Short mmCIF file of the C-alpha atoms (twelve columns), coordinates in Angstrom:
data_MODEL
# 
_entry.id   MODEL 
# 
loop_
_atom_site.group_PDB 
_atom_site.id 
_atom_site.type_symbol 
_atom_site.label_atom_id 
_atom_site.label_alt_id 
_atom_site.label_comp_id 
_atom_site.label_asym_id 
_atom_site.label_seq_id 
_atom_site.Cartn_x 
_atom_site.Cartn_y 
_atom_site.Cartn_z 
_atom_site.pdbx_PDB_model_num 
ATOM 1   C CA . UNK A 1   15.823 -6.884  33.755 1 
ATOM 2   C CA . UNK A 2   16.710 -10.197 32.551 1 
ATOM 3   C CA . UNK A 3   19.082 -12.170 30.485 1 
ATOM 4   C CA . UNK A 4   18.140 -15.961 29.949 1 
ATOM 5   C CA . UNK A 5   18.502 -18.646 27.514 1 
ATOM 6   C CA . UNK A 6   16.066 -21.382 26.725 1 
ATOM 7   C CA . UNK A 7   17.155 -24.362 24.847 1 
ATOM 8   C CA . UNK A 8   14.591 -25.560 22.571 1 
ATOM 9   C CA . UNK A 9   16.591 -28.226 20.718 1 
ATOM 10  C CA . UNK A 10  20.088 -29.688 21.198 1 
ATOM 11  C CA . UNK A 11  20.410 -32.609 18.743 1 
ATOM 12  C CA . UNK A 12  22.540 -32.882 15.786 1 
ATOM 13  C CA . UNK A 13  21.297 -33.599 12.187 1 
ATOM 14  C CA . UNK A 14  18.768 -36.606 13.101 1 
ATOM 15  C CA . UNK A 15  16.126 -35.696 15.550 1 
ATOM 16  C CA . UNK A 16  15.604 -37.740 18.686 1 
ATOM 17  C CA . UNK A 17  12.529 -38.070 20.898 1 
ATOM 18  C CA . UNK A 18  14.075 -36.026 23.724 1 
ATOM 19  C CA . UNK A 19  16.644 -34.081 21.664 1 
ATOM 20  C CA . UNK A 20  15.240 -31.904 18.942 1 
ATOM 21  C CA . UNK A 21  17.033 -30.022 16.289 1 
ATOM 22  C CA . UNK A 22  18.947 -26.988 16.990 1 
ATOM 23  C CA . UNK A 23  17.324 -23.905 18.414 1 
ATOM 24  C CA . UNK A 24  17.609 -21.541 21.270 1 
ATOM 25  C CA . UNK A 25  15.872 -18.511 22.586 1 
ATOM 26  C CA . UNK A 26  17.726 -15.549 24.147 1 
ATOM 27  C CA . UNK A 27  15.710 -13.150 26.336 1 
ATOM 28  C CA . UNK A 28  17.477 -9.880  26.739 1 
ATOM 29  C CA . UNK A 29  15.308 -7.700  28.832 1 
ATOM 30  C CA . UNK A 30  12.160 -9.038  27.299 1 
ATOM 31  C CA . UNK A 31  13.652 -8.607  23.774 1 
ATOM 32  C CA . UNK A 32  13.507 -12.282 22.093 1 
ATOM 33  C CA . UNK A 33  16.325 -13.477 19.936 1 
ATOM 34  C CA . UNK A 34  15.581 -16.826 18.299 1 
ATOM 35  C CA . UNK A 35  19.095 -18.508 17.495 1 
ATOM 36  C CA . UNK A 36  18.713 -21.165 14.606 1 
ATOM 37  C CA . UNK A 37  15.246 -22.764 13.963 1 
ATOM 38  C CA . UNK A 38  15.417 -26.440 13.354 1 
ATOM 39  C CA . UNK A 39  12.294 -28.554 12.452 1 
ATOM 40  C CA . UNK A 40  9.646  -28.306 15.158 1 
ATOM 41  C CA . UNK A 41  10.750 -24.990 16.861 1 
ATOM 42  C CA . UNK A 42  7.409  -23.481 16.873 1 
ATOM 43  C CA . UNK A 43  6.097  -26.695 18.736 1 
ATOM 44  C CA . UNK A 44  9.036  -26.373 21.313 1 
ATOM 45  C CA . UNK A 45  7.991  -22.632 21.869 1 
ATOM 46  C CA . UNK A 46  4.400  -23.686 22.477 1 
ATOM 47  C CA . UNK A 47  5.582  -26.358 24.948 1 
ATOM 48  C CA . UNK A 48  7.410  -23.733 26.876 1 
ATOM 49  C CA . UNK A 49  4.280  -21.346 26.938 1 
ATOM 50  C CA . UNK A 50  6.438  -18.759 24.840 1 
ATOM 51  C CA . UNK A 51  4.352  -16.404 22.649 1 
ATOM 52  C CA . UNK A 52  6.542  -16.372 19.421 1 
ATOM 53  C CA . UNK A 53  4.811  -13.328 18.225 1 
ATOM 54  C CA . UNK A 54  7.018  -11.508 20.632 1 
ATOM 55  C CA . UNK A 55  10.140 -12.743 18.591 1 
ATOM 56  C CA . UNK A 56  11.598 -9.803  16.776 1 
ATOM 57  C CA . UNK A 57  14.922 -11.124 15.609 1 
ATOM 58  C CA . UNK A 58  16.031 -14.663 14.131 1 
ATOM 59  C CA . UNK A 59  19.510 -15.579 13.662 1 
ATOM 60  C CA . UNK A 60  20.367 -18.493 11.390 1 
ATOM 61  C CA . UNK A 61  23.954 -19.606 11.774 1 
ATOM 62  C CA . UNK A 62  23.963 -21.755 8.506  1 
ATOM 63  C CA . UNK A 63  21.740 -23.490 5.844  1 
ATOM 64  C CA . UNK A 64  21.977 -27.113 7.002  1 
ATOM 65  C CA . UNK A 65  18.378 -28.320 7.504  1 
ATOM 66  C CA . UNK A 66  18.592 -29.083 11.215 1 
ATOM 67  C CA . UNK A 67  19.294 -25.320 11.697 1 
ATOM 68  C CA . UNK A 68  16.505 -23.820 9.607  1 
ATOM 69  C CA . UNK A 69  13.801 -26.317 8.400  1 
ATOM 70  C CA . UNK A 70  11.437 -25.047 11.280 1 
ATOM 71  C CA . UNK A 71  11.496 -21.405 10.007 1 
ATOM 72  C CA . UNK A 72  9.063  -21.304 7.079  1 
ATOM 73  C CA . UNK A 73  6.585  -22.911 9.518  1 
ATOM 74  C CA . UNK A 74  7.215  -20.496 12.052 1 
ATOM 75  C CA . UNK A 75  6.971  -17.434 9.669  1 
ATOM 76  C CA . UNK A 76  3.625  -18.866 8.244  1 
ATOM 77  C CA . UNK A 77  2.009  -19.516 11.719 1 
ATOM 78  C CA . UNK A 78  2.866  -15.876 12.811 1 
ATOM 79  C CA . UNK A 79  1.061  -14.860 9.624  1 
ATOM 80  C CA . UNK A 80  -1.979 -17.034 10.051 1 
ATOM 81  C CA . UNK A 81  -2.116 -15.605 13.623 1 
ATOM 82  C CA . UNK A 82  -2.306 -12.005 12.541 1 
ATOM 83  C CA . UNK A 83  1.036  -10.681 13.102 1 
ATOM 84  C CA . UNK A 84  1.617  -7.081  12.392 1 
ATOM 85  C CA . UNK A 85  5.006  -6.584  13.750 1 
ATOM 86  C CA . UNK A 86  7.877  -6.748  11.651 1 
ATOM 87  C CA . UNK A 87  10.399 -9.654  11.748 1 
ATOM 88  C CA . UNK A 88  14.135 -9.324  11.102 1 
ATOM 89  C CA . UNK A 89  16.026 -12.470 9.940  1 
ATOM 90  C CA . UNK A 90  20.000 -12.536 9.898  1 
ATOM 91  C CA . UNK A 91  21.481 -15.179 7.736  1 
ATOM 92  C CA . UNK A 92  23.777 -15.940 4.698  1 
ATOM 93  C CA . UNK A 93  22.046 -14.380 1.610  1 
ATOM 94  C CA . UNK A 94  20.780 -17.749 0.148  1 
ATOM 95  C CA . UNK A 95  18.143 -18.046 2.783  1 
ATOM 96  C CA . UNK A 96  16.237 -14.904 1.549  1 
ATOM 97  C CA . UNK A 97  15.550 -16.869 -1.876 1 
ATOM 98  C CA . UNK A 98  14.696 -20.060 -0.261 1 
ATOM 99  C CA . UNK A 99  11.919 -18.392 2.159  1 
ATOM 100 C CA . UNK A 100 10.602 -16.129 -0.643 1 
ATOM 101 C CA . UNK A 101 10.283 -19.160 -2.957 1 
ATOM 102 C CA . UNK A 102 8.496  -21.179 -0.170 1 
ATOM 103 C CA . UNK A 103 6.033  -18.226 0.097  1 
ATOM 104 C CA . UNK A 104 5.555  -17.566 -3.647 1 
ATOM 105 C CA . UNK A 105 4.682  -21.409 -4.279 1 
ATOM 106 C CA . UNK A 106 2.064  -21.337 -1.354 1 
ATOM 107 C CA . UNK A 107 0.535  -17.956 -2.784 1 
ATOM 108 C CA . UNK A 108 1.158  -16.394 0.676  1 
ATOM 109 C CA . UNK A 109 1.655  -12.781 1.028  1 
ATOM 110 C CA . UNK A 110 2.438  -11.980 4.633  1 
ATOM 111 C CA . UNK A 111 0.543  -9.568  6.994  1 
ATOM 112 C CA . UNK A 112 3.780  -8.269  8.368  1 
ATOM 113 C CA . UNK A 113 6.888  -6.966  7.120  1 
ATOM 114 C CA . UNK A 114 9.792  -9.368  6.880  1 
ATOM 115 C CA . UNK A 115 13.273 -8.116  6.499  1 
ATOM 116 C CA . UNK A 116 16.412 -10.027 5.506  1 
ATOM 117 C CA . UNK A 117 19.960 -8.989  6.948  1 
ATOM 118 C CA . UNK A 118 23.010 -10.771 5.234  1 
ATOM 119 C CA . UNK A 119 25.602 -12.100 7.561  1 
ATOM 120 C CA . UNK A 120 29.016 -11.711 5.814  1 
ATOM 121 C CA . UNK A 121 30.895 -15.025 4.729  1 
ATOM 122 C CA . UNK A 122 34.354 -13.798 5.032  1 
ATOM 123 C CA . UNK A 123 34.359 -11.230 7.776  1 
ATOM 124 C CA . UNK A 124 33.454 -10.677 11.226 1 
ATOM 125 C CA . UNK A 125 31.381 -7.533  12.245 1 
ATOM 126 C CA . UNK A 126 28.658 -6.129  14.233 1 
ATOM 127 C CA . UNK A 127 25.374 -7.281  12.647 1 
ATOM 128 C CA . UNK A 128 22.934 -5.757  15.073 1 
ATOM 129 C CA . UNK A 129 22.961 -3.185  17.597 1 
ATOM 130 C CA . UNK A 130 20.355 -1.239  19.720 1 
ATOM 131 C CA . UNK A 131 20.410 0.751   23.050 1 
ATOM 132 C CA . UNK A 132 20.880 -2.525  25.068 1 
ATOM 133 C CA . UNK A 133 22.879 -5.185  23.159 1 
ATOM 134 C CA . UNK A 134 25.523 -5.808  20.383 1 
ATOM 135 C CA . UNK A 135 25.734 -8.888  18.305 1 
ATOM 136 C CA . UNK A 136 28.588 -9.826  16.250 1 
ATOM 137 C CA . UNK A 137 29.150 -12.877 13.878 1 
ATOM 138 C CA . UNK A 138 32.072 -15.376 14.415 1 
ATOM 139 C CA . UNK A 139 33.383 -17.223 11.368 1 
ATOM 140 C CA . UNK A 140 33.296 -20.891 11.943 1 
ATOM 141 C CA . UNK A 141 34.826 -23.892 10.052 1 
ATOM 142 C CA . UNK A 142 32.058 -26.124 8.729  1 
ATOM 143 C CA . UNK A 143 31.334 -27.838 5.495  1 
ATOM 144 C CA . UNK A 144 29.568 -24.923 4.315  1 
ATOM 145 C CA . UNK A 145 29.599 -21.194 5.378  1 
ATOM 146 C CA . UNK A 146 28.789 -21.183 8.989  1 
ATOM 147 C CA . UNK A 147 28.637 -18.244 11.597 1 
ATOM 148 C CA . UNK A 148 28.498 -18.258 15.293 1 
ATOM 149 C CA . UNK A 149 27.219 -15.271 17.257 1 
ATOM 150 C CA . UNK A 150 28.362 -13.175 20.160 1 
ATOM 151 C CA . UNK A 151 25.735 -11.323 22.373 1 
ATOM 152 C CA . UNK A 152 27.007 -8.531  24.521 1 
ATOM 153 C CA . UNK A 153 24.793 -6.249  26.886 1 
ATOM 154 C CA . UNK A 154 25.920 -2.699  26.862 1 
ATOM 155 C CA . UNK A 155 27.497 -1.478  30.023 1 
ATOM 156 C CA . UNK A 156 24.896 -0.384  32.562 1 
ATOM 157 C CA . UNK A 157 25.056 3.003   34.098 1 
ATOM 158 C CA . UNK A 158 25.723 3.312   38.020 1 
ATOM 159 C CA . UNK A 159 22.482 3.669   40.150 1 
ATOM 160 C CA . UNK A 160 21.970 7.062   41.831 1 
ATOM 161 C CA . UNK A 161 21.201 7.145   45.371 1 
ATOM 162 C CA . UNK A 162 18.784 10.078  45.662 1 
ATOM 163 C CA . UNK A 163 19.215 10.923  49.382 1 
ATOM 164 C CA . UNK A 164 22.960 11.473  48.888 1 
ATOM 165 C CA . UNK A 165 22.448 13.450  45.783 1 
ATOM 166 C CA . UNK A 166 20.049 15.798  47.966 1 
ATOM 167 C CA . UNK A 167 22.440 15.717  50.900 1 
ATOM 168 C CA . UNK A 168 25.245 16.971  48.799 1 
ATOM 169 C CA . UNK A 169 22.974 19.521  46.776 1 
ATOM 170 C CA . UNK A 170 24.389 18.002  43.452 1 
ATOM 171 C CA . UNK A 171 22.297 19.683  40.575 1 
ATOM 172 C CA . UNK A 172 20.376 17.603  38.137 1 
ATOM 173 C CA . UNK A 173 22.412 18.524  35.150 1 
ATOM 174 C CA . UNK A 174 25.211 16.596  36.451 1 
ATOM 175 C CA . UNK A 175 23.453 13.244  37.241 1 
ATOM 176 C CA . UNK A 176 24.287 11.666  33.910 1 
ATOM 177 C CA . UNK A 177 28.096 12.242  34.278 1 
ATOM 178 C CA . UNK A 178 27.611 10.874  37.992 1 
ATOM 179 C CA . UNK A 179 25.802 7.615   36.392 1 
ATOM 180 C CA . UNK A 180 28.678 7.321   34.003 1 
ATOM 181 C CA . UNK A 181 31.081 7.039   37.091 1 
ATOM 182 C CA . UNK A 182 32.363 10.615  37.516 1 
ATOM 183 C CA . UNK A 183 33.132 12.032  41.008 1 
ATOM 184 C CA . UNK A 184 31.480 15.462  41.809 1 
ATOM 185 C CA . UNK A 185 33.325 18.597  42.551 1 
ATOM 186 C CA . UNK A 186 31.149 20.987  44.484 1 
ATOM 187 C CA . UNK A 187 31.332 24.951  44.108 1 
ATOM 188 C CA . UNK A 188 33.625 24.934  47.298 1 
ATOM 189 C CA . UNK A 189 36.129 22.488  45.707 1 
ATOM 190 C CA . UNK A 190 34.960 19.325  47.900 1 
ATOM 191 C CA . UNK A 191 35.338 15.992  45.836 1 
ATOM 192 C CA . UNK A 192 32.524 13.596  46.473 1 
ATOM 193 C CA . UNK A 193 33.540 10.168  45.419 1 
ATOM 194 C CA . UNK A 194 31.240 8.583   43.104 1 
ATOM 195 C CA . UNK A 195 30.993 5.395   45.233 1 
ATOM 196 C CA . UNK A 196 29.501 7.708   48.023 1 
ATOM 197 C CA . UNK A 197 26.565 8.668   45.859 1 
ATOM 198 C CA . UNK A 198 25.820 5.751   43.541 1 
ATOM 199 C CA . UNK A 199 25.238 1.970   43.728 1 
ATOM 200 C CA . UNK A 200 27.209 -0.486  41.436 1 
ATOM 201 C CA . UNK A 201 25.388 -1.292  38.225 1 
ATOM 202 C CA . UNK A 202 24.160 -4.604  37.212 1 
ATOM 203 C CA . UNK A 203 26.850 -6.572  35.329 1 
ATOM 204 C CA . UNK A 204 26.555 -6.480  31.565 1 
ATOM 205 C CA . UNK A 205 26.010 -10.123 30.647 1 
ATOM 206 C CA . UNK A 206 27.415 -11.865 27.597 1 
ATOM 207 C CA . UNK A 207 26.939 -15.063 25.478 1 
ATOM 208 C CA . UNK A 208 28.812 -16.864 22.469 1 
ATOM 209 C CA . UNK A 209 26.975 -19.342 20.243 1 
ATOM 210 C CA . UNK A 210 29.236 -21.495 18.395 1 
ATOM 211 C CA . UNK A 211 27.268 -23.575 15.946 1 
ATOM 212 C CA . UNK A 212 28.591 -26.359 13.858 1 
ATOM 213 C CA . UNK A 213 32.350 -26.170 13.481 1 
ATOM 214 C CA . UNK A 214 35.644 -28.153 13.313 1 
ATOM 215 C CA . UNK A 215 38.094 -27.233 16.041 1 
ATOM 216 C CA . UNK A 216 39.204 -23.643 15.535 1 
ATOM 217 C CA . UNK A 217 41.494 -22.324 18.084 1 
ATOM 218 C CA . UNK A 218 41.353 -18.898 17.092 1 
ATOM 219 C CA . UNK A 219 37.773 -18.759 18.313 1 
ATOM 220 C CA . UNK A 220 39.074 -18.389 21.863 1 
ATOM 221 C CA . UNK A 221 40.426 -14.948 21.034 1 
ATOM 222 C CA . UNK A 222 37.209 -13.559 19.838 1 
ATOM 223 C CA . UNK A 223 35.194 -14.876 22.893 1 
ATOM 224 C CA . UNK A 224 37.703 -14.043 25.488 1 
ATOM 225 C CA . UNK A 225 35.922 -13.826 28.841 1 
ATOM 226 C CA . UNK A 226 32.581 -14.531 27.701 1 
ATOM 227 C CA . UNK A 227 29.952 -15.580 30.431 1 
ATOM 228 C CA . UNK A 228 28.453 -18.492 28.898 1 
ATOM 229 C CA . UNK A 229 29.876 -20.215 25.725 1 
ATOM 230 C CA . UNK A 230 27.714 -22.764 23.896 1 
ATOM 231 C CA . UNK A 231 29.938 -24.882 21.565 1 
ATOM 232 C CA . UNK A 232 28.806 -27.763 19.540 1 
ATOM 233 C CA . UNK A 233 30.345 -31.199 20.733 1 
ATOM 234 C CA . UNK A 234 28.908 -33.674 18.468 1 
ATOM 235 C CA . UNK A 235 31.494 -36.359 18.988 1 
ATOM 236 C CA . UNK A 236 33.823 -37.493 21.771 1 
ATOM 237 C CA . UNK A 237 37.676 -38.148 21.264 1 
ATOM 238 C CA . UNK A 238 37.060 -41.566 20.044 1 
ATOM 239 C CA . UNK A 239 35.294 -40.196 16.794 1 
ATOM 240 C CA . UNK A 240 37.823 -37.139 16.584 1 
ATOM 241 C CA . UNK A 241 38.674 -38.053 12.949 1 
ATOM 242 C CA . UNK A 242 35.061 -38.204 12.189 1 
ATOM 243 C CA . UNK A 243 34.388 -34.867 13.578 1 
ATOM 244 C CA . UNK A 244 37.094 -33.346 11.554 1 
ATOM 245 C CA . UNK A 245 35.635 -34.956 8.328  1 
ATOM 246 C CA . UNK A 246 32.185 -33.750 8.848  1 
ATOM 247 C CA . UNK A 247 33.055 -30.330 10.003 1 
ATOM 248 C CA . UNK A 248 32.291 -30.832 13.758 1 
ATOM 249 C CA . UNK A 249 34.099 -30.826 17.250 1 
ATOM 250 C CA . UNK A 250 34.586 -33.246 20.115 1 
ATOM 251 C CA . UNK A 251 33.609 -32.272 23.833 1 
ATOM 252 C CA . UNK A 252 37.309 -32.128 24.613 1 
ATOM 253 C CA . UNK A 253 38.028 -29.716 21.855 1 
ATOM 254 C CA . UNK A 254 35.059 -27.575 22.849 1 
ATOM 255 C CA . UNK A 255 36.522 -27.543 26.456 1 
ATOM 256 C CA . UNK A 256 39.906 -26.431 25.198 1 
ATOM 257 C CA . UNK A 257 38.397 -23.553 23.498 1 
ATOM 258 C CA . UNK A 258 36.570 -22.632 26.635 1 
ATOM 259 C CA . UNK A 259 39.691 -23.002 28.783 1 
ATOM 260 C CA . UNK A 260 41.858 -20.809 26.286 1 
ATOM 261 C CA . UNK A 261 39.095 -18.188 26.337 1 
ATOM 262 C CA . UNK A 262 38.600 -18.382 30.140 1 
ATOM 263 C CA . UNK A 263 34.836 -18.130 29.817 1 
ATOM 264 C CA . UNK A 264 32.794 -18.510 33.041 1 
ATOM 265 C CA . UNK A 265 30.706 -21.518 31.932 1 
ATOM 266 C CA . UNK A 266 30.623 -24.040 28.994 1 
ATOM 267 C CA . UNK A 267 27.413 -25.369 27.509 1 
ATOM 268 C CA . UNK A 268 27.778 -28.373 25.291 1 
ATOM 269 C CA . UNK A 269 25.130 -29.378 22.664 1 
ATOM 270 C CA . UNK A 270 24.390 -30.758 19.077 1 
ATOM 271 C CA . UNK A 271 24.967 -34.333 20.262 1 
ATOM 272 C CA . UNK A 272 25.091 -37.108 17.968 1 
ATOM 273 C CA . UNK A 273 22.363 -39.663 18.299 1 
ATOM 274 C CA . UNK A 274 25.013 -42.517 18.488 1 
ATOM 275 C CA . UNK A 275 25.675 -41.480 22.223 1 
ATOM 276 C CA . UNK A 276 23.010 -43.046 24.403 1 
ATOM 277 C CA . UNK A 277 24.375 -41.369 27.477 1 
ATOM 278 C CA . UNK A 278 25.758 -37.891 26.796 1 
ATOM 279 C CA . UNK A 279 27.457 -37.568 30.186 1 
ATOM 280 C CA . UNK A 280 30.400 -39.193 28.874 1 
ATOM 281 C CA . UNK A 281 30.807 -35.970 26.810 1 
ATOM 282 C CA . UNK A 282 30.533 -33.929 29.947 1 
ATOM 283 C CA . UNK A 283 33.122 -36.244 31.509 1 
ATOM 284 C CA . UNK A 284 35.498 -35.691 28.750 1 
ATOM 285 C CA . UNK A 285 35.112 -32.125 28.659 1 
ATOM 286 C CA . UNK A 286 35.944 -31.633 32.351 1 
ATOM 287 C CA . UNK A 287 39.221 -33.225 32.004 1 
ATOM 288 C CA . UNK A 288 40.479 -29.601 30.787 1 
ATOM 289 C CA . UNK A 289 37.437 -27.112 31.911 1 
ATOM 290 C CA . UNK A 290 35.458 -27.870 35.006 1 
ATOM 291 C CA . UNK A 291 32.143 -25.795 34.651 1 
ATOM 292 C CA . UNK A 292 30.394 -27.720 31.859 1 
ATOM 293 C CA . UNK A 293 26.648 -27.897 31.414 1 
ATOM 294 C CA . UNK A 294 24.957 -30.415 29.062 1 
ATOM 295 C CA . UNK A 295 22.059 -28.867 26.991 1 
ATOM 296 C CA . UNK A 296 18.662 -30.407 27.512 1 
ATOM 297 C CA . UNK A 297 15.373 -29.568 25.801 1 
ATOM 298 C CA . UNK A 298 13.559 -26.939 27.674 1 
ATOM 299 C CA . UNK A 299 16.509 -26.021 29.838 1 
ATOM 300 C CA . UNK A 300 16.462 -22.342 30.855 1 
ATOM 301 C CA . UNK A 301 19.606 -20.688 31.945 1 
ATOM 302 C CA . UNK A 302 19.680 -17.406 34.177 1 
ATOM 303 C CA . UNK A 303 22.806 -15.580 33.626 1 
ATOM 304 C CA . UNK A 304 22.571 -13.973 36.954 1 
ATOM 305 C CA . UNK A 305 22.924 -17.339 38.440 1 
ATOM 306 C CA . UNK A 306 25.850 -18.262 36.066 1 
ATOM 307 C CA . UNK A 307 27.784 -15.272 37.224 1 
ATOM 308 C CA . UNK A 308 27.122 -15.839 41.070 1 
ATOM 309 C CA . UNK A 309 28.481 -19.387 40.629 1 
ATOM 310 C CA . UNK A 310 31.685 -18.238 39.233 1 
# 
């Protein structure tokens, strides 16, 4: 059972040699979710020895090139390598026409089913759900329609201690209730407390991805208590006015969101190329929120460790 995040790119619009355009990969119990797909994402996946044919869902926050220019290349490589498994893309509706036009011009008929799912531009709702995870969109404030994403694992059931089940002669048909946290009442009226016959379940993890956005205080209510928050920090406070003009945030503003939401950890990214040393952004953020990490290409974050350290 795993919940891990890999940073594939953490630059803003202009790529740098050591900071590639935005892209992340979330591994939720071996289900791979690609979050944004900037130019060169498939190369970054290769560098990390990640089999991109295992990716089943791609989420695109908005249609600025540094967040989706790598998608058509990835789709085509999946085709050339014989993919048969369906691929689901979540985005604003215009992306479907863009990708279909690119495929049509190249006379490419994919070997696999490609499904597009529209992200609402004016509402926040659940956009994907299966037995293990729920994904919601967050309305952000950028120069064009832009969505963030919240990933929440579903609550895990408690673990049965088989020897105690046998000891108290508890019938099998009652086990699902016990896994859900119920106590057991025996035929003689004895109450067997749940904690006597089960072990605590693994904590469900949560992740919020806030792509390009101006400072938007209301985000904090939506992401309250999240384990890890990724929030763009394109600028420092010295360029606060430029951030507002271009639809971005400063590191201090990202920290204020994290502090207000009481998240466990803040991950900064989408750095402007003007900063040769992005540590100044971390220092700025730590003025109001202590637990700050700077995104780095190839970085992998294990949520089990994040929780243990907080």
